[in-house]
N, C-alpha and C positions, 0 to 999 in steps of 0.2 A: 242495530245489532252488529252488522258487518258493514264497514264502509271502505270502499276502494276509492282512493283519491289520486287521480292522475298516475295510476300504476303503469309501470313499464318493466319489461323483462327482456334482456338481450343476452343471447348465448354466443360464445365465441367458439367457432368450429374451425380449428387451424387458423388460417389468416382471414377467414370469413366471419362476419358478424350477422346473426339472425335475430331480428326483432320479433320475438314470439308474442309479446303483448305490448300494445302501444297506447299510452295515455287513456287508460280505462278508469272511469269514475262511475261507481254504482253504489246504491244503498239498499241493503236487504234488511227489512224490519223483523223484529222478533216475532216468531210464530208464522212467518210467511213460508210458502213453498215457492222458491225462486228458481226458474229454469234458465240455463244458458245453452243456446243452440247454435250450431255452426257446422259447416262441412269439415272434413278431415283437414288438419293444419290451420284451423281458424284461430287457435290459441286458447281454446276453452279449457283443455286439460291443464295447461300451464297455469292459467288463472286460478284453478282450484288448488293446485299444489302450493300456491302462495298463501292460501288461507291458514294452513297448518305449518307453514314455514318449511315444507319439504324443499321449496325453492325460496330464495330471498329476492325481493324486488330490486331491480337496477335503479329505479326512480319511483318517487311517489310514496304513499303511506297506506297501510291497512290498519284499521281499528276494529276491535271486537269489544262490544259493550264499552266503547269509549277508550279502551286501552290501546295504545300505539304499539304494534308488534315489533317495530324496529328497535324499541327500547328494552325488549325482553332479554333477560339473561338465559343461559343454557338451561338452568333449573326451571325458569318460568316457561320456557318453550316446552319442556316435558310436561308441565302441568297443563299447558294449553292443549296439547295433543290429547290429553285424557278427557278434555271437555268436547272433543270433536270425534264423532264416530265416522267410520269410512265403510262404504259399500262399493264393491268392485265389480267390473264387468264379468270377470272370469272367476268370481267367488272367492279365490285365494284362501281356501280352507286347507287345514292340515289333514292330509290323507291318512296319517297314522293315528289320528285322534277321532274319537266318536263324535257324534253330533253334540252331546253334552260336553265333551272335552273341548271342542272348538269354542263353544259359548263361554265356558269357564276360563279359557286361557287368559284373557285380559284381566280378569279378577285375580287370578293366581299371580300375575305379574305385579299386581298392586299389593300382594301379601294379605289378601282378605282371609278371614277364618273359614275353615272348610264348611261349617254349618251355614254361614252366610252365603258362600258361593253356591252351595247346593240349593238353597232356597231361591236365590236369584235365577239360577239356571232353570229351575222348575217353573218359575213365573214366566220367564221368557219363552220357554217351550210351549207353554199353554197359550201365550199371546200370539205366537206365530203359527199355531196349529200343528205342532210337531211332537206332542207329548209321547206318542207311540214310537217315535223314531230316536229317542234319546240315546240308545245303545247301538244304533246303526253307524256305519262309516260312510263318508261322502260318496264312495263309489257305488253305494247301494241306493243313492237318491237320484231323483229326477233333477233337471236344471232348476225348476221352480222351487223344489224343496231345498236345494243347495243355497239358493238366494235367500230363502227364509232363514236358514241357519246364519248366513252372512248378516242379515238384518238383526237377528237376535244377538249375535256377537257384537255388532256395532252399538247396540243398546245396553250392553252389559254394565258399563260404568255410568249409566244415566247421563249421557252427554247433553249439552245445550244445543249443539249443531250437528246435523247429519249431512255428510257429503256423499253424493251418489255419482259415481263415475260410470256412465253408460250402463246403469244397473239392469236394464232390460234388453239390451241389444243382442244378447245371446239366447233369448227366450222366444218361444212361439207366441202368436198374438193372444191366445186365450190366457196363457201363463203370464204374459206381460200385464194383462188386465188385472189378474189376481194380485200381482206384486204391487202395482200402482194403488190398488185399493188398500193394501196393507200399509203402504207408505202414508197414504192419506189418514189411515187410522192412527199411525204413529204420531203424525202431526196433530191430530185432533185430541187424542187421549193424553199425550204427554206434553203438548205445547212446544215440541222441538222444532226449531227452524231448520228447514231442509233446503240445501243448495245442490242442485243437480245439473249435470251436463248431459246432453244427448244430441243426436243428429236426427231424431225422430220427432216430427212435429206433433204426431198424435199423442206422444207422452206429455208434451207441453199443454196441449189442449185438454187432456184428461185430468191433470193433477195440479198444474201450477196456478199461482195467483198472479205472478209477474214473470216477464220474460225479457231476456236480453239476447239479441242476435249478434253474433260475432263473425267477422270476415277479415282475414289477413291481420289478425292480432288486435283489431279494433271493434268496439261496440258500434254497430251501424244503426241500431234501433232498439229501443227498450220501452217498457211500459206495462200497463195492465193487459192481461192476456185477451180479454174480450175486445178491448179497443184495438189492440195490435192485430188480432185476427180479422176484425170487421173493417179496419181502415189501415192496412199496411202501407208504409210509405216507400220503403227501399225495395228495389227489384229482387234482391236476394230473399228478403222476408216474403215477398209475394210468391216466389218459387217454392219456399217451404210450405206456405199455406195452401197453395194449389196442389201440393202432394197429398194432402189429406182431405181437402174439400172437393177436389175435382169440379171446380166451379165453371169450367168451360169445356165443351166437347173438343175433339181433335179438329185441327185445321181442315182435314179432309172432309169431315162431316159438315163443317161450317160452309165450305165452298160448294159442297153438294147441295146444301140448303139454298144457297144463293143462286146457283145455276138452275135449280129446279123451279125458280120463280118465287122463292120465299121472300117475305117482307123483311124490312130492316129489323135487326135485333137490338134489344135494349136490356141492359143488366139492371135489375131492381133489387135493392138491398133493404131488408126489413130488420129492425132491431127491437128486442124486448117485446112489449105488449102489442106493438104494431103487427107482429106476426099472427096475433089472434084475430085480427079484424079482416073482414072481407073487402079490404080497401080497393084492390084491383077491380073486382067485379062491380063494386059500387060506382067507381069513377068511370069505368068504361060503359056501363049501362046508362049512366046519366048523360053521356055524350054520344050515345048511339055508335059505339065502337066495339068491335069484337076483339077479344084478347086470347092469344094462344101461348100457353106456357110450353116452351120448347125444351128447356133443360134446367136443372138445378134442384135444390132441396131446402127444407126447413129442418134445422137441427138444434140440439141443446148445446149451449156453450156457456160455461161458468154460471149454470143454473138460470140462464136466460135463453129465449128463443133468438135464433139468427137465421133469417131466410135470404137466400142468394139465388135469384131466378133469372133465366134468360127468357124474354117474352117478345112476341111480335104483336102488332096492332093492325087491324083491318078496318078500313072506313075512309071517310073523306079526310084529306090531308089536314084541313083546318081543325077538324074534330080530334084527330090524333094529336096534333100540337096542343090542343086544350087539355087532353088527358095527361100529356107529359107535364104540362105546366102545373096542373092540380096535384099530380103525384110528387113533383119536386118540393111541394110545400111540406110534405110529411115523410118522404123516404128519399134515399139516394137512388138516382136513376141516370144512366149514361148510355150512349149508343155504343154498341160493340163494333170495334174497327176490325175489318178483315185485312189480314196481312197478305 
C-alpha cells in the first residue's frame, strides 16, 4: 500500500543542513494500522508529510499502491491528497463553521451536489456519534468531540489512507481510549489503512498492528507490535515499553529488597497460551522449590496474553538451577542485574 524506500529528507537552515529523515525503508500493507513512535525531533512528523507530498524527499522513493509519487504531476498530487485523510493534534476545525459545516467543507471543495453533501454529513455524524451536535460550533464541544469532528471530516471524501498526527496527545486518558476505539472502527468498517505518529506507547499498544520506532531521523526498530513489545531489541524501544508496562520496580526498591536479604530475582516472560498454564507452580513444586512473585503483571496485548513477572526462588541451590533449566525450555527467563 505505502512503500518507503531509502527515504531521506534534508532541510537547509541558513548555512546549516538538518537531516530530518535518514535512509528509511518501510512497507505498510493495505488495511493495516501502522504506528510510528519517537521522541520529539525523531523525524516522524516529517516522514508523514512526505506521504501526501507536503514535503518532497531529498532521496529515495515513496510508492502508494505501486505508484511512484516522484513522478506525479501537480494535478496528480491534488488527486492523491483527496485519497488521504488527515487528523491533527489540535483538531484544526473552522471556528466560524458548525460541526456539519466543518464536515461538509472538503465535499464543497470537490463541488459535490448539496443533496449528496447533506447525506454524507448525516452518515458521518451518525458514525462518530455526534448527530445531536450538527449545528453546534467547535467552541461548544469538548476535546474528544472536536476530534470526532476531525475524524468525520477526514472521512468525508472516502479516503484510502488516514494519517493521524498525534491525534490523542491533547486528550485525557478516557477520551483517548474512546478516540482509539473509533479509529479501530474506521479501520474495520471501511478497510482504511491508518498511518499514525505518536510519542505515547499506550496508543501503539492499544490500536496498532505494526510499529516503527524512530530516533534521530532513523528507524531503529520495526515489526509486529506483539513481538516488538515482548522482545524489544533497541534501548530506546525498551524505554518506551517500560513507560507503559512498568515491568521493573524502582532501583530504590530493588536495593531495599537485596539489602533486606531478598533472594536473587529473575524475570520470567510468558507469551500466548503459556500464560494460562500454572507452569511456575508445577515446576517449583516438582523440584521442592518455593516461588515468590515479587513484581509484574499479566496483560492482554494484540488479543494475546503477555506475562512479565519478577520472581525469586527459595530452596537448595541445585534444585533452583533445575527449576531455571526446566523453565528455560518453555519461557524466557533471565536474572535481574542490580545496577
